[in-house]
SERO-4910 file (N, C-alpha, C, O; in steps of 0.05 Angstrom, whole numbers):
BEGIN
 pado doro    nc1    nc2    nc3   cac1   cac2   cac3    cc1    cc2    cc3    oc1    oc2    oc3
  Met    A   -137   -116    853   -134   -139    840   -148   -135    811   -139   -147    791
  Ser    A   -169   -121    810   -180   -115    790   -169   -103    766   -170   -111    743
  Leu    A   -158    -78    778   -138    -68    753   -118    -88    740   -114    -91    715
  Gly    A   -106   -102    761    -85   -123    747    -99   -142    732    -87   -148    712
  Ala    A   -122   -155    735   -142   -162    713   -142   -157    689   -133   -171    671
  Cys    A   -152   -140    687   -158   -111    668   -130   -113    651   -126   -120    627
  Ala    A   -116   -106    668    -83   -100    651    -74   -125    635    -58   -124    616
  Leu    A    -85   -149    646    -71   -178    641    -85   -190    613    -74   -201    594
  Leu    A   -114   -183    617   -128   -186    594   -123   -165    569   -123   -172    545
  Ala    A   -120   -142    578   -109   -119    553    -87   -128    542    -86   -127    517
  Ile    A    -68   -137    555    -41   -149    546    -51   -177    535    -40   -179    513
  Phe    A    -62   -194    537    -76   -210    528    -90   -212    498    -94   -229    481
  Leu    A    -94   -190    500   -118   -180    469    -96   -174    448    -90   -184    426
  Phe    A    -87   -155    463    -61   -138    451    -40   -167    432    -36   -173    409
  Val    A    -34   -173    449     -7   -194    437    -23   -211    416    -19   -212    392
  Gly    A    -46   -228    432    -59   -249    413    -74   -244    383    -78   -260    364
  Gly    A    -82   -210    387    -85   -203    363    -71   -198    339    -78   -202    315
  Asn    A    -43   -184    352    -26   -189    331    -18   -212    320    -16   -214    295
  Leu    A    -12   -235    340     -3   -259    333    -27   -275    315    -18   -293    302
  Trp    A    -49   -271    312    -65   -280    302    -59   -260    270    -52   -271    249
  Ile    A    -62   -236    270    -58   -228    238    -31   -236    231    -27   -239    207
  Leu    A     -7   -241    249     14   -249    239     16   -275    221     26   -279    199
  Ser    A      2   -294    241      2   -323    230    -27   -331    206    -28   -351    192
  Glu    A    -43   -314    208    -64   -316    186    -54   -303    155    -61   -305    132
  Thr    A    -34   -291    169    -16   -277    132     12   -283    120     20   -276     98
  Arg    A     25   -298    140     60   -306    139     61   -315    114     72   -302     96
  Glu    A     47   -346    110     38   -360     89     47   -348     60     63   -355     43
  Arg    A     28   -323     62     26   -304     45     43   -282     32     36   -265     15
  Ile    A     64   -284     43     79   -263     37    113   -270     25    130   -281     39
  Asp    A    119   -261      0    138   -268    -11    166   -249     -1    167   -225     -8
  His    A    189   -261     15    201   -234     17    231   -227     -3    249   -212      4
  Gly    A    228   -243    -28    244   -236    -45    229   -226    -72    215   -241    -85
  Leu    A    234   -198    -81    222   -194   -114    223   -221   -132    203   -231   -140
  Glu    A    250   -231   -138    243   -256   -147    227   -281   -149    222   -298   -167
  Gln    A    218   -275   -118    200   -300   -107    171   -290   -111    154   -307   -107
  Cys    A    163   -267   -118    145   -256   -121    117   -273   -137    126   -281   -158
  Val    A     97   -279   -136     81   -286   -149     69   -267   -176     66   -242   -177
  Pro    A     67   -281   -193     52   -260   -212     28   -258   -209     15   -277   -199
  Glu    A     16   -232   -216    -10   -223   -216    -16   -203   -236      4   -193   -246
  Arg    A    -39   -194   -245    -49   -176   -262    -43   -150   -251    -32   -133   -265
  Val    A    -51   -146   -220    -46   -116   -210    -33   -118   -188    -37   -134   -170
  Gly    A    -12    -99   -189     -1    -88   -161     -6    -72   -150     -2    -50   -159
  Ile    A    -18    -74   -124    -21    -38   -105      1    -33    -90      9    -47    -71
  Val    A     11     -9   -100     30      5    -85     22     23    -68      9     43    -74
  Phe    A     30     17    -42     19     42    -15     41     66    -13     65     67    -13
  Gly    A     21     86    -12     39    118    -11     46    117     19     34    106     37
  Thr    A     70    132     18     83    146     38     94    166     29     92    172      5
  Ser    A    110    182     51    119    208     40    148    201     28    162    181     33
  His    A    154    221     12    173    221      0    203    232     12    225    231      1
  Trp    A    199    241     34    213    251     51    204    246     81    181    248     89
  Thr    A    234    237    100    231    240    122    226    266    144    231    288    135
  Arg    A    219    265    164    222    295    181    247    308    177    252    332    172
  Ser    A    264    288    179    291    301    183    300    314    151    322    325    153
  Gly    A    292    314    132    295    318    111    307    302     84    314    309     61
  Lys    A    307    279     98    324    260     73    302    238     60    281    229     69
  Arg    A    315    235     40    295    217     21    283    189     42    296    176     58
  Asn    A    263    187     36    248    164     57    251    135     44    240    126     24
  Pro    A    268    123     58    275     92     56    254     74     42    255     57     25
  His    A    230     86     60    209     63     49    202     67     26    203     49      8
  Phe    A    193     97     22    188    101     -8    206     92    -30    197     84    -52
  Glu    A    230     95    -25    243     81    -43    243     55    -42    238     47    -65
  Gly    A    246     39    -30    241     13    -31    215      5    -49    217     -8    -70
  Arg    A    191     14    -38    164      8    -55    170     13    -89    163     -1   -107
  Met    A    184     36    -92    187     48   -118    206     30   -130    206     26   -155
  Gln    A    223     18   -114    248     -1   -131    233    -21   -136    233    -27   -160
  Ala    A    217    -36   -120    198    -56   -117    182    -61   -134    183    -84   -144
  Ala    A    157    -38   -145    144    -37   -163    156    -35   -186    151    -53   -202
  Ala    A    173    -15   -194    191    -20   -222    195    -50   -229    182    -62   -247
  Arg    A    213    -59   -213    224    -88   -213    203   -112   -216    211   -135   -223
  Leu    A    178   -106   -211    163   -119   -219    153   -123   -238    145   -144   -248
  Tyr    A    151    -95   -246    134    -88   -274    151    -98   -297    141   -111   -316
  Arg    A    180    -91   -293    199   -102   -318    208   -121   -317    223   -127   -336
  Asp    A    206   -144   -293    203   -172   -294    176   -185   -308    175   -209   -313
  Glu    A    154   -168   -313    132   -179   -319    118   -199   -298    103   -218   -305
  Arg    A    125   -190   -273    104   -204   -251     78   -189   -244     62   -200   -229
  Val    A     72   -162   -253     51   -148   -254     47   -136   -287     65   -131   -303
  Gln    A     22   -132   -290     13   -120   -314     11    -86   -319     16    -69   -337
  His    A     -1    -88   -286     -6    -57   -281    -15    -47   -251    -29    -57   -233
  Leu    A      1    -25   -254      1    -10   -218    -20     10   -210    -26     32   -219
  Leu    A    -31     -5   -190    -48     22   -178    -38     28   -155    -38     16   -133
  Leu    A    -30     55   -163    -13     79   -141    -27     90   -127    -40    108   -138
  Ser    A    -34     88    -99    -57     89    -76    -44    112    -48    -32    106    -27
  Gly    A    -51    130    -56    -35    150    -34    -57    176    -21    -81    176    -23
  Asp    A    -43    192    -11    -56    212      0    -56    233    -14    -38    233    -31
  Asn    A    -74    259    -13    -76    277    -28    -96    296    -17   -112    308    -30
  Ser    A    -93    297      9   -111    310     30   -109    343     22   -126    360     28
  Thr    A    -89    348     10    -87    380      5    -68    382    -20    -55    365    -31
  Arg    A    -72    413    -26    -61    416    -49    -23    414    -54    -13    411    -77
  Tyr    A    -11    414    -34     16    414    -29     24    386    -22     48    383    -17
  Tyr    A     12    369    -20      9    336     -6     -2    316    -24    -24    306    -20
  Asn    A     14    309    -46      1    294    -68     26    263    -67     49    266    -75
  Glu    A     15    239    -55     31    222    -55     27    199    -83     43    182    -88
  Pro    A      7    204    -95      7    191   -118     16    204   -140     25    188   -157
  Val    A     16    223   -145     36    241   -163     62    234   -157     74    220   -173
  Thr    A     74    241   -137    102    233   -128    114    209   -139    135    206   -151
  Met    A     93    186   -131    100    154   -143     97    154   -173    111    140   -187
  Trp    A     77    169   -182     80    166   -216    106    181   -226    122    172   -243
  Arg    A    107    205   -213    134    209   -225    164    194   -225    182    189   -241
  Asp    A    158    189   -200    186    168   -197    182    145   -212    203    134   -220
  Leu    A    162    137   -217    169    112   -237    166    111   -268    171     94   -284
  Arg    A    155    138   -271    157    149   -301    192    148   -301    202    134   -318
  Gly    A    208    161   -286    230    166   -282    252    133   -284    276    132   -291
  Arg    A    234    113   -276    244     90   -281    238     73   -302    240     48   -302
  Glu    A    225     95   -328    215     81   -347    183     59   -345    178     40   -360
  Ile    A    173     66   -331    147     60   -327    129     64   -341    112     77   -328
  Pro    A    121     58   -368     95     77   -385     80     81   -370     78     65   -352
  Asp    A     60    107   -372     42    121   -360     16    100   -357      5     96   -336
  Ala    A      9     90   -380    -20     74   -385    -19     44   -371    -37     28   -373
  Ala    A      9     40   -356     10     19   -336      9     25   -312     20      8   -297
  Met    A     -5     49   -299     -1     62   -278    -34     77   -282    -45     87   -301
  Thr    A    -46     71   -248    -73     81   -244    -68     95   -223    -57     81   -207
  Leu    A    -71    122   -214    -71    139   -190   -102    140   -173   -126    147   -177
  Asp    A    -90    130   -155   -113    132   -130   -112    156   -116    -92    153   -101
  Tyr    A   -121    175   -113   -123    195    -90   -127    203    -73   -118    224    -65
  Ala    A   -145    186    -62   -162    184    -35   -151    157    -19   -168    145     -6
  Gly    A   -123    145    -20   -119    121     -7   -109    137     17    -85    144     16
  Phe    A   -126    145     42   -114    163     61    -98    142     79    -76    146     90
  Ser    A   -115    120     80   -101     95    100    -99     66     86   -108     64     63
  Thr    A    -87     45    101    -87     19     85   -117     12     80   -127      0     61
  Phe    A   -130     24    105   -157     12     98   -172     17     66   -180      2     49
  Asp    A   -168     46     70   -176     63     47   -177     54     20   -197     50      5
  Thr    A   -144     50     16   -131     39     -5   -142     19    -13   -148     18    -36
  Leu    A   -150     -7     12   -159    -36      4   -188    -30    -11   -195    -39    -33
  Ser    A   -203    -15      4   -231     -9      5   -238     -2    -26   -255    -12    -42
  Arg    A   -223     17    -30   -221     36    -63   -213     16    -81   -229     15   -100
  Ala    A   -194      1    -82   -186    -26    -91   -204    -37   -107   -205    -39   -131
  Arg    A   -228    -51    -77   -242    -66    -84   -263    -54    -94   -267    -65   -116
  His    A   -281    -35    -90   -307    -22    -94   -309     -1   -116   -329      4   -129
  Val    A   -280     12   -117   -281     34   -143   -267     18   -163   -280     20   -184
  Phe    A   -240      0   -166   -230      0   -183   -233    -32   -193   -219    -44   -210
  Gly    A   -252    -41   -179   -254    -74   -188   -238    -93   -180   -244   -117   -183
  Val    A   -218    -86   -169   -196   -106   -162   -201   -126   -141   -205   -120   -117
  Asp    A   -199   -154   -153   -214   -176   -136   -182   -192   -132   -187   -206   -112
  Arg    A   -163   -197   -137   -138   -205   -136   -114   -192   -144   -111   -185   -168
  Ala    A    -93   -186   -125    -70   -170   -125    -51   -179   -123    -49   -203   -119
  Leu    A    -24   -161   -124     -3   -169   -111      5   -140    -83     11   -119    -95
  Leu    A      5   -138    -64      7   -116    -51     43   -111    -48     59   -129    -41
  Val    A     49    -91    -52     74    -82    -42     76    -58    -30     69    -36    -37
  Thr    A     92    -67     -4    102    -51     13    121    -62     33    120    -86     32
  Gln    A    132    -57     44    153    -71     67    135    -96     87    111    -99     89
  Ser    A    156   -109     99    147   -138    103    131   -130    125    111   -144    127
  Trp    A    135   -106    148    125   -100    171     98    -92    170     82    -94    189
  His    A     94    -83    145     62    -75    137     49    -92    123     24    -90    122
  Leu    A     63   -113    108     41   -131     97     19   -145    111     -4   -146    101
  Pro    A     26   -156    137     11   -177    146    -17   -158    153    -40   -167    150
  Arg    A    -11   -132    163    -44   -118    169    -54   -116    139    -78   -118    132
  Ala    A    -33   -111    120    -52   -102     98    -68   -125     86    -92   -124     81
  Leu    A    -48   -155     81    -67   -175     72    -91   -184     90   -113   -191     81
  Phe    A    -84   -182    117   -112   -188    132   -137   -173    126   -159   -184    124
  Ile    A   -130   -138    121   -152   -126    114   -160   -133     83   -183   -132     76
  Ala    A   -141   -140     66   -149   -148     38   -170   -171     32   -187   -174     15
  Glu    A   -162   -188     53   -174   -215     57   -208   -209     62   -228   -217     49
  Ala    A   -205   -193     87   -232   -185    100   -254   -175     74   -277   -184     72
  Leu    A   -241   -155     55   -257   -145     38   -258   -158      9   -264   -147    -12
  Gly    A   -250   -181     12   -251   -198     -7   -231   -197    -28   -233   -212    -47
  Ile    A   -213   -182    -28   -188   -188    -46   -168   -211    -38   -157   -214    -16
  Glu    A   -165   -225    -61   -145   -247    -55   -124   -238    -61   -122   -230    -84
  Ala    A   -101   -237    -43    -75   -221    -42    -59   -239    -36    -63   -260    -23
  Arg    A    -33   -229    -48     -2   -248    -36      8   -216    -31     -2   -197    -44
  Gly    A     27   -215    -12     49   -196     -4     64   -201    -22     63   -222    -35
  Cys    A     82   -180    -26    114   -175    -41    127   -158    -25    121   -134    -26
  Ala    A    145   -167     -9    160   -151      4    177   -129     -8    191   -136    -27
  Ala    A    178   -106     -3    189    -78    -13    227    -88      4    231    -99     25
  Pro    A    243    -80    -14    268    -77      5    262    -53     20    248    -33     16
  Glu    A    286    -66     48    288    -52     67    314    -35     67    335    -41     56
  Arg    A    310    -15     79    339      0     88    338      8    114    318      3    125
  Pro    A    358     21    127    359     22    157    349     55    158    358     73    145
  Ala    A    329     57    176    317     88    184    312     90    209    310     73    227
  Asp    A    310    118    208    306    124    232    284    114    245    270    101    230
  Gly    A    276    117    268    257    114    285    240     82    282    216     78    288
  Ala    A    261     63    270    249     42    259    234     24    282    213     14    274
  Leu    A    241     21    306    233     14    323    205     27    342    194     16    361
  Arg    A    201     47    333    181     65    347    163     60    321    140     55    329
  Leu    A    163     58    296    154     54    270    141     21    279    118     21    290
  Arg    A    150      2    276    146    -29    287    126    -26    310    103    -34    307
  Ala    A    133    -16    329    110    -10    353     88      0    347     68     -7    360
  Arg    A     86     19    327     59     28    323     42      8    302     17      6    301
  Glu    A     61     -4    289     50    -22    273     34    -44    295     10    -51    292
  Trp    A     48    -52    313     32    -70    329      1    -60    342    -17    -74    350
  Val    A      3    -40    342    -18    -21    356    -44    -21    329    -66    -31    333
  Ala    A    -35     -7    300    -49    -14    287    -60    -41    279    -80    -42    265
  Arg    A    -48    -64    286    -61    -88    276    -83    -88    292   -105    -92    282
  Val    A    -82    -84    315   -100    -82    338   -125    -64    328   -147    -73    322
  Ala    A   -118    -42    326   -142    -24    314   -157    -39    290   -181    -35    285
  Thr    A   -140    -57    277   -153    -65    252   -173    -87    255   -192    -90    240
  Leu    A   -168   -101    277   -187   -119    283   -217   -101    296   -241   -107    293
  Gly    A   -208    -84    308   -233    -58    309   -249    -58    294   -273    -66    296
  Asp    A   -236    -46    274   -247    -33    248   -260    -59    236   -284    -55    230
  Leu    A   -254    -75    233   -269    -96    212   -281   -107    227   -293   -124    214
  Tyr    A   -289   -111    257   -306   -136    273   -320   -117    294   -339   -128    306
  Ile    A   -315    -92    301   -328    -80    318   -344    -55    317   -365    -51    330
  Trp    A   -332    -36    298   -346    -12    298   -348    -14    268   -354      8    258
  Gly    A   -344    -31    252   -350    -24    221   -339     -3    202   -354      7    185
  Arg    A   -315      4    203   -303     25    195   -311     29    167   -310      9    152
  Glu    A   -318     52    156   -321     50    126   -300     74    109   -289     93    119
  Pro    A   -300     69     92   -275     89     81   -278    115     79   -301    125     79
  His    A   -257    129     75   -268    171     77   -289    171     49   -311    182     45
  Phe    A   -274    155     36   -286    171      6   -286    143    -19   -265    131    -24
  Leu    A   -312    136    -33   -313    112    -43   -317    132    -73   -297    137    -86
  Gly    A   -341    140    -81   -339    152   -113   -345    130   -127   -342    106   -122
  Pro    A   -356    143   -147   -363    123   -173   -345    101   -181   -322    100   -172
  Lys    A   -355     82   -197   -331     62   -204   -317     68   -229   -327     81   -247
  Glu    A   -288     56   -228   -276     55   -244   -253     38   -247   -229     39   -241
  Pro    A   -270     20   -258   -254     -3   -264   -228      2   -281   -227     20   -297
  Leu    A   -207    -16   -275   -177     -6   -284   -178    -16   -309   -187    -39   -312
  Lys    A   -168      0   -333   -164     -8   -354   -133    -21   -357   -113    -10   -350
  Ile    A   -134    -40   -366   -100    -63   -366    -96    -60   -392   -114    -71   -405
  Val    A    -84    -52   -403    -71    -53   -430    -49    -72   -436    -26    -69   -428
  Pro    A    -57    -97   -456    -30   -109   -448     -5    -99   -461     -7    -81   -478
  Arg    A     21   -111   -454     44   -102   -453     53   -100   -484     70    -83   -490
  Glu    A     41   -117   -504     53   -106   -522     35    -84   -544     42    -74   -566
  Ala    A     11    -80   -530     -3    -54   -542     10    -25   -529      7     -3   -539
  Leu    A     23    -31   -510     31     -5   -495     57     -2   -515     59     19   -529
  Ser    A     75    -21   -517     97    -19   -532     90     -7   -562    106      9   -571
  Ala    A     74    -11   -572     62     -5   -600     57     22   -603     68     38   -620
  Ala    A     37     27   -583     14     52   -587     37     74   -569     45     96   -577
  Gly    A     43     66   -552     52     90   -534     35    100   -516     42    122   -506
  Val    A      9     87   -508    -10    103   -494     -5    116   -472      8    105   -455
  Ser    A    -12    139   -469    -11    154   -440    -44    168   -425    -54    190   -428
  Ser    A    -52    147   -412    -77    158   -410    -70    171   -377    -86    189   -372
  Val    A    -50    165   -354    -45    182   -336    -41    204   -334    -53    220   -320
  Ala    A    -19    209   -351    -13    239   -358    -34    257   -348    -30    273   -330
  Asp    A    -67    254   -367    -73    274   -371    -89    277   -343   -101    298   -339
  Arg    A    -90    259   -325   -109    258   -303    -92    273   -275   -100    287   -257
  Ala    A    -61    259   -283    -46    266   -261    -49    299   -255    -55    314   -273
  Arg    A    -46    309   -228    -49    334   -216    -28    347   -209    -11    333   -197
  Glu    A    -21    377   -213      6    374   -207      8    388   -172    -13    395   -161
  Ser    A     28    389   -162     28    385   -135     58    396   -122     79    389   -133
  Gly    A     59    416    -94     76    421    -91     95    407    -77     97    383    -85
  Ser    A    114    415    -53    130    390    -46    117    379    -27    100    391    -14
  Asp    A    127    345    -21    112    335     -2    119    342     26    139    355     31
  Asn    A     97    330     50     98    339     71    122    314     84    128    290     80
  Ala    A    129    333    100    155    313    114    143    297    134    147    301    157
  Ser    A    129    278    127    119    252    139    125    226    134    120    221    111
  Ser    A    135    202    147    141    177    134    126    154    145    131    131    140
  Thr    A    100    165    165     89    142    172     70    133    161     51    149    159
  Pro    A     67     99    145     48     86    131     24     96    148     25    108    170
  Arg    A      4     90    136    -25     89    144    -43     60    146    -66     60    153
***
């Protein structure tokens, strides 16, 4: 009976924690790019360019497509590209930067965050390093509730813009992992007081007006972007 009671309590906490995060954030998620509310800054969450099977990651493609569209439609003025650069052979921010350059997004409209090792780290650094207090979060709809919940807890006023989704291998497993990650997030925020892996000095975003970008052809990110080898074959968002 004791084991049964513990199991029921664990199930209740698991389901209840997920429903809490979903209910707290669902009104702040826009599911069409044309519906996303304009903001000065869009935070784009990193993921691998490739899946484990060697195919182009549809989650990466969706985020890049959304980021480029939001900039072209003048729904964001500046993109903060945040991801993992834990080794010299794996560099999510530079991969995103290269892709968006290929979509004709100017360098000076992008800032690269090389220490976005997790959703929590990305948002902590956005707030405390880059000075972001309002933002549009760009990622898939299943990832947005957790990202928005963390952002609010860290003092960022945010809305979510759902990136396009395409069929992907392991979709059910990915969503199951996200349910677990939401519960872990509650522990990070309210029980063990998680801290980001690395903060570093403050680097407020330099948001150049679009008119000045066109006139001057500024390129601030290119000078700082480090070259990287190929992406690692992992598509799990963090």
